[in-house]
N, C-alpha and C positions, 0 to 999 in steps of 0.2 A: 741842619733845620730843625728846628723841635716839630714842624708839622709836616716833614713830608715823610714815608714809609721809608720803614728801613729794607735794605732789603738782608732776604732770610739768605747764607750760605747755603743751607742743605735744602732750599727750593730751586731747581730751574726754570724759568723764565723765558718764555720768548714771546718776542716782540713782533707780533705778525706785523707791524704796518711798516716798519724797521726795514726794507732791504738788505739792508747789512748786516742785524741778527736775525732774521730770518731764515730757516732749514729748510731744504727738502722731504717730506717723507718718507719713511725708509722703509725699502719694499721687501720683501720676505726672499729668500735665497732660492732662486731656482733648480728646483731637481735637475741632474745629469737626466737629458733621455736616454729609455732603455734600450741597448740596441735590437735595431732590425733584423727581425729574423726573416728568413725567406720564404715564399710562402710554398709548399712542396705537399705531393699527393702522397698520402697515409698507404703505411702499408697492408694488405689485405688484413693480416690477423689481428692488426690494431684496430682495424675497423668492424670488425666482427666481434670485436672484447666491446664495443662502443655500442653495438647494437646491444651483446649480453646485459649493457648495466642497463638498457632500459627497459629488455623484455625478463630476465632472469633478475629479481626480486632472491626467491629464495627459494627451498627445494620445493614448494607447492607451486611453484611458477613453472620449472618442468612438466612437472605432474601436466598441470592443466594443455602446457603444447602438448605434451607425448598424447595424452587420451584426445585432443581434439585430429591428432592425425588417426589417431586409431579409429575414430568413430567416421571421419572421412573414408576411411578405407573400407567400411561396411561390416563394421566389427560387430558379434551378436554375443562375445564372451570379454571384458577386458582384464586383467589381474594385472597387480600393481603388486612388485614385490619390494620393502626400503630395508636399510640398514642407518641405523644411528639416524633416525628421522630425514633420512633421504638427503643426509650428507655422504655417506660413504658409499652410499649404494639406492640409486632408483634404474628400476628396470617395468617397462611397462609391454606387457606380451598382445596380444590380439589374434584371433583368428581373421583378418580381413582379406584384401585382397593379395597383399605381400608386393613387390615392387621385382622387377627386372633387374636380372645382373648386368645389365648393358647400360641401366639406370640408378643405380647405386650410388656408382661415384657422383654421379653429377647429384645427388639428392643432397649432399654434404657441403654443396656451393653456396653464396651468397647466392638470394636473389632466385633461385633455384624453386620450381613448382610444377605441378601437373592443372593446378584448380583453375589455373586466369592464364589469359595468354593473349590481353588486350584489352583494350579501357573499358566495352562495353562489357569485360565479365567482371572486373574490376567494380563497375558503379552494381553491380545484381548479384550479389554474393550469395550462393547456397549453401557453401560449406562451411567448417567450422574455422578451417584456417584458410589462408589465401598470401600470404605475405612470401613464403619463402626462406624465411629467414631462422626459424625457431631450430634447426640441424644446426647449420653453420655459428650460429652466436653460441648453443650448450658445448658445440667441440671446442670451438676456442677458448673454452675456462677448464673443463673437465674433462674428464679419458671418457670417450664414449666409441662402441660397437652398434651395426644395426648386425641381426639375424635373420634373415627372411627367404621366402619359398614364395612363388608364382604356382596354386596347381597346377593350371593348365598348360606349364613346362615340359618340355622334350625331356626336363634331368628329374630325377631321381632323389635331389637333394635341395638342400639349399641353398644358400652361400653366407658368409659372415665378411663386413667386414670391419678392419680397424681405424676406428676415424682418427688418429693421431699419426699414423704409417703411409695410410692408402691401401692396406695389403687386402686382397681378397683370395677367401679359399672358401672348400664348400665343407659343408656340416652337414649335418643330418638336421632336420625339421618338419613339420607340417604346417600347413598352410597359413599363412600371416606372419606378422615379424614381431619381435623381439627386438626392443632400445634398449644399450645398459648403459649408463651415465655414473661413474664412478669418481670418487672423491671430488665434489663439486669448489668448486673455486679456488682448486689448486695451482693455476694459474694468475687467480691474482686472491694473494692471500691479505692483502687488503678488505677485500668483500667479508671474506668469508667469518671474521671478526665481528662483522654485526649480525650473524646468526644467532638465534633463540637457545635456550634446550634445546636436545633433542625429544622432548615430549610433546612441546612445544611445537617446532616445525614437525612433527608427527598429526600434531592435529590440523593444522595447516594441509596437509596434503591431504587425511581425511576429506577438509571440510570442499577443497577443490572438488576429489569425486562424485562426494555428496552433490550438489551443485548440476554434476554432469546426470547424474542415475535419477536427479526429477522431474531430467529433461526427458529423461529416452526409457521409458518402462519394457520397453522391448530390447534392450540388454541387457547382458547380467555385468553384476562390476564384486571383485573380492579382492579386500588391501590383507597382505601380509606382512606383518613387521619383525625381524628379530624369529623369523622361523615360526611363526605365531598367527594365527586367522584374527584379523582385530576390527575386520567390519562386511558382510559379505549383502546383497542382493541380486536376487535373482530374476532372471527377463522373466515379467508374465508372458501368460501364457496369450497368443496373437487372438483366440477365444472367447477371454475375459469382457463381462461385461461391462466394463470400468477398470481399463488398467492402468490410467494416470489416479485414481483411488488409490488404488490398491496399491501403486509405489510410493504415494507419500505415504501411506499410512506404514510400509516399513522400513520408510527414511524418516521419517518425523515422530512417526507412532501412531497406534489406534487413538491415541486421545486429541491430535491435532485432527483428524476426519471425523470424529465427532463433536466435536465444538467448531463445525464449519462449515460454510453451508457453497453449494455448487456455486462457480459461478461462468453461464455459457450466456455471449452478447455479440452481435444478434444471431437467435436460433433461427433464423435463416440469414445466410451472410449477403449481401444484399453487391450487384457489381455495377461499374460507375459505366459500364459502356468499354472499359480500356480494360480489362481483369485486372479491375484493382479492387480486391475485401479487406475490410478489415476484422477482425475478430477476436476477443479474448474471452481466456478460458481459464478456468484452473478452480482455485477454492480459496474461501475467504473467510478469515477464523471470525468468530464470534466476537461481542465485545468483550465478555467474561473471561472471551482469554486471550486478551489483549498482557504485552507482558512493561516491562520496567525497562529494557533497551529492543531494540530495533535487530536485533541479530535473526530474526524469524521472518525475515522479508524476501523472497526472492520474486524477483521479476526478468520476464525470458522474454525477449525479440526476436520472431523465426528458430528459439530453440536455442537459443545462445543466452546464456545468464547475461546480465547487466547492470551496473548501477547507474540508473535514469534519474534526473529530478524530474523529469516530467510526468513518468509513471509513479517515483514516489510522491509526486506534488498528490496528482489526482486519487488514487490511492487513498491518502491519507484526509483528505478534503472528502471521500464518502465515508469516512468515519466521524465527523463533527458531530452529526448530532447526535452519538451514543455511546458515545468514547468518555468514559469520566478522567476528566486531569490533563495529564500529559503520557498517559498510556497509550504505549504502541502497538498496534496492530499487527496481528499474523497474516501470511497470508504467502501463495506460491501461484503467480497468475500469467499464464503465459498468451504474448499478444501475435498472431500471426497477419503477415502483411506484406504487399508485392514488395521485394528485394531495392527494387529500384525506386523505391519511397523511403529507404534510411540509408543514411552512409555508417557502416562501420567501422571505415579508414580512417578514426578519430583519436584511437587513444594507442597505446608501444603494447599492453595487453588487451587490447580488444574490449575493457571492459566499462566502454562506454561508447553510444553510440546517439547519429543524429538524424531526427526525423524533418523528413520535407514538409511534412505539417504538424508539427507540434499539437496545434491546438485540437487538429480532428483525434490525434492518440489521447489526449490530455481529458476531451470530452467523452470517448468511448469508455476509456481506462474509468473512468468516474461515475458512469451511468449503471456499469456493468457490475463494481462493487457494489452501489446504490440499490441497486432490482435486486440484487443477492440476499441484502441485510434488509431489506424494507420488507419482505417475508415474514410474519411473527413466528415464531418460533413456537407460540401456542394452537396456530393453524393446523397444527399437523393433527392428526386422530389420534386418538388413541383407544388402546384396544378396550371393547365392546367389556361391559361389565353387570351382570346380572342386578336386574330391575324389576318393581314392580311396573304388570302391563299398565294398568290404571294409573302409574304416575307421571302424571305431563310437564313439560315442560317447561319454566316460563315465559313468558309470551315477550314480546317484543313492541315497542309501544308502537304502532305502526305511526307511515307518515304523517296521518291526517291529521293526528291527537299532538304532532310534535310543533311547541311554539318556543320553545328554543334548546341549547346545542346538546342537552343531555345525554341519551346513550343511544342516539338513533343510530342506526345502520349508516354507513359508510353513499351516500346519497349529493350528488350537489343539490343545492336549495337554493328556488328560483327567488328572486326578491330580497335577500340575504347579505348585505355585506359587512366588509369589514368593521365600520365604522359603525354601525347600527350595532352594539355594545347590547344593550337590550333582547336586541332578537335573538344576537349569540349566544349569553348566558342564559335569560331569563329574569325575570323578573323574583321577589321573596310569594315561597308560599308552600302551605304544607305538604306535605307528604299526601297524595290522593288514598282513597281508601280501599282498600282491598276488594275487586267485585267480588260480592254474594256468592256468584256461579261457581267460584273456585274453591272449593272444599277439601282440597290437597294442601299436605304439609309444607309445601312449597309457598302457595296464596296465603295461608293463615299461620304466619310464622309466630309466634310466640313473643308481646312487646318486651321489648328491652328498657330494663330500667336507665332512666335519665338522670344523668347527676344532679346533687343538689344544686338551685338557683339557676340549672338551664332552661329556657325555655324551649319550648316541645314543639314551636315551629321553627324550618329550619333558616339561618339566616338568605342575607343576599348573598348572591351569585350561588348557591345551592342547584344541587341538581335533581330534574325534576324529576318525577315518573310518573305519568297517565294511568290509568286503566288501561285492559284491552283484553278481547279475546283471544282465545290460545289459536298459535296458529294450526291451519288445519290438518299437517302432518308434521307432530311432533318429533323433535331428533330424541332416540335413547338415550339416556343417562350417559353411558358408556362412551358416543362419541361426542363429547363435548373434551376438547382436553383442557380444558379448565375446571371441569367441573361442576359440580353446585353446591351454593353457599351455604354454609352452615351456622356461620356465626359471625360475630364483627369481637373484638380486640381491641379495648381501650377505647375505641373511636378513629383509631389508626390503622390495625389491620383487617382483613377481610379473609376467615379461613373456609375451605372451601373443600371440598373430597372428589378425588375423581378415581380411576383406575388402577392409577401409582401409588396413591397415598392423599398424604394433606399436600393442598397446594395454600402457598399463603403471601397474599398481594397486599404490595399499599397501593392503597387507593388512591391518595391525593396524587403520587408519584404515575399512577394508572390512567386516572383522566385529566389530569395536565399535560399525559402525552397526545390523547385521543382529542383533546381542544386545540393542541398546536396542530395536529395534520390534520384537522378539519380546517382554521385557517389557511395555512398553507395549499391546501387543496381550493381554497375560494380564491387566494391571490392568484394561484397558478391558472384561474380561468378567467383572469382580468388579464388585460392587457397592463403591460409595464411601462405606467406613465412616466413622463417627464415631464417638471416644475421649473420654468423657465426661472430665473434668480434675477428678482429690482435691479440689485447692481451686482455687476460678475464680481467674483470673487478670485483679485489676481496676485500669485504667489513667485518667487524666483525658484525657477527652474533648472537642476544640472542637464547640459548637453544631452544628457540621454532619455532625460524624463520626456524631455523636449520632441525628441524623434520618437519615441514608440507615441506617445499622442496624438503628432501625423499620421505613422504608419498603423497607427492601430483603431480610427477614427471611427470606421463601421463599426469594431466592437463596440466602443465604448458607446456609439448609439443604440445599440443593440440592450449597454446594459444603463440607458439610461441617461447616459452621462454626458454632457455635452463639452468637451474641453478643448480649446484653440490656444494657439499663438498669440502673442498680444505682443510678444519682443524677440530679440534674438534669446532672452534670456528671461523672458515672463509667461508664465501661460496666465490663463484665463479660464473659469469656471463656469459657465452661462449658462449650466441647467443640469440637477440632479433628478435623480428617480423621486417619484412623489413621495412614497413611504415612508424615503430619507431627509424630506425636508427640510426639517427639524435639527438634523446633526452638521456636523463641520464640512462643509465643502469643499476646502482646503486636503486636511486629510484622511476624505474620502475619496479624492483624487489620486494624494500622494499615494495610497495604498492600494488604489488600481492601479496605475501604473505603476508601481514598481513589482506587482505580482505578474503583471503583460509582458513586463520585461525579462521576467525570469524565465514565465514560463508559458508563455503566448496562449497565456486563459487565465481569467480573473471571477473568482469566487468570488469577490470582498462585499460585491454590492448584496449578492443570495446571501451572505453569510449576516451583514450586518439588521437584515431582511428579517434573517429568522432568527436572532437576537431581538429585535422588535417583538412577535410574533410571538418568542418563548414568553417574554416577559409580560404579554397581555393572558394567554395560557394559565400560566402560572399564579394570577390574581382572578381567572374565571374558573380553578379546579376546586374542587370539592375541597375543602378544608378537611385537617383533625378532628375532634370530636364531635364529626357530623350524623348521627346515629342513622343509618338507612336500614330500613327495610329489605328480609329476604327480596324480592322483586327489582326492587334498586340494585343490590349487590348483585344478583344474577343478570342482568342487564349490563352492567361493568363486566362483568368476564367475556358474555357474549360480545360487546362492544370490542373487549380487547384481542379477541381472537380478529377479527375481521380488518382493524388496525395496522398502519403498516409501522412497524419498526416500534409496537410498543410494547417490545421485553425493556429497553431501558425510557426515563424521561428525557424528557428534554437537557437535563443536566448530566445525562449517560449513566446513571446510577440503575440498577434492575428493578424494575416493579412486580417480579412475581418469584418466587422459589419453589420449586418442587420438593417435598421429603416424603422420599419412598416409603413402604410398609418396613424395608429391610431394615431402612436406618431406624425407623420407630422403634422397629423391634429392638436391634442392636440398643437402643436408649433403655429402654426395661430388660437387657438380659433373656430375651425371651429364644428359647430353643439351645441353651447352655445349661 
């Protein structure tokens, strides 16, 4: 038939409506079920090898466990000897209390320890080790021997225990313990293939000992490799003025201490009545010492080195205002708190901990580092320099003459608000003439030539300097850390002279920080108000975001946010902080919830507020090519010495640099 479709022999057509031609869909063949294995109890040796896989990753893991035991035994000197990066031999020798002969065989058994005996002991661990797995796990994958002696024992010799055979024999030994581990991973050769070169494994072993050394200045450490001394840190004397500073200088170098500020918060440790005390001590590197990697960040909790995201985030947040770009800060921080408020039994290698109140720890670490970094380095006193007795200091504009932000001393201004921009940076006016009563070189500078076509009057947002009388007790020149201004370079930099030599100041960056800190101070003095939204902003939320919003309602209210469940899968933002009312409420809420879920403490609101204030400060600061008088320059220097974080601008760049006389002499080859 002409109109009928001809069947294609190469095409298979299924007639779905025809029960005769319809075929059932083919199902894939079912794989045969695997034979069922019986449930058996694993042998002790295999159990120990499985535990060793969690505890012992490389030779450095063995070093860490053995040094933990040495410190728990009260050692004052720990000596580490290695062969082939620790693969052929790891020997840890200490002068601790030793192990009794009757307890020596038990020490190599699984879950055998003298450090805990009940659940209450586990919940308040004071020692570095506590599980009793290390020696048994190491013995299952390597050849191990223990040589020990107890000083108050009636025997005049020590005892040597062979970990493989269990043979016990007398031997000569002073008080203490020596643990030797030979041929690591000989019983599990597959694990040995994952080790790196001897030099790499040696570096990891040295790093493991270095972390212990930073926390224990009272203990001496020595590391020998292939018969050569590769590192040594002597115990700091107990009568030393600052043992921690000395140990940090010995381990990390003098440059670390020279470019770090001391952290001690709070100075007087409070007690909540239950014996709970939280303290943060250590040293935090200045922003100029930041590195491209985070390899110089050491955090300790009750003397234990940890990698904790709460402490890391808190420390990084403290550097937000002063660190440039993606640079990583350097620090060594030691957190001390009640052992019952921290769980150290959350990771096989004890490298992580969990806090009962992580928000409390986060705030303490951040405040500790922030308060240490807030003190400007320019506030330190310089060595007195010889100056004429008749030379007086440039006067600060008194508070009664301050109509703008200018370079006023840091004092709360009554009646000024952030919204009053005119009151903050003042209007356009020409620089005030020099007081005729002052005839010294500071008050009567030589006029600087202005650029062609540039008006003599400063533009809007310019800094105003008011005439003022000299203070009743002027400071000598040598007691001004940033010295006295001598010139302005290209309308950008201020050149000053102090006891050390030359100081170069970026005037825009410096004034920007001053304005920024004043704005933050005024904002902090006001209540963090919340502004309700006319129409609540809703967004689809994950279960984690919904749970965080419900659990952190009080914290969100403190931040000026109101985020409530609208449905099981939707959240509604009903109010936002007043200062951020023009932003995107959904993005703000998501950022805060994400940070609260990870760190139990949020800095998103403060960060967003500071970004807004930083923009305002940048527009309000004195611009380049603005000609300043010497009085204005000196007023800026004095204000820098009293403004927090004035060493860096709002973007983390330095505001001033010191060029010493030695460096200047080297430029001109003087003394050669």
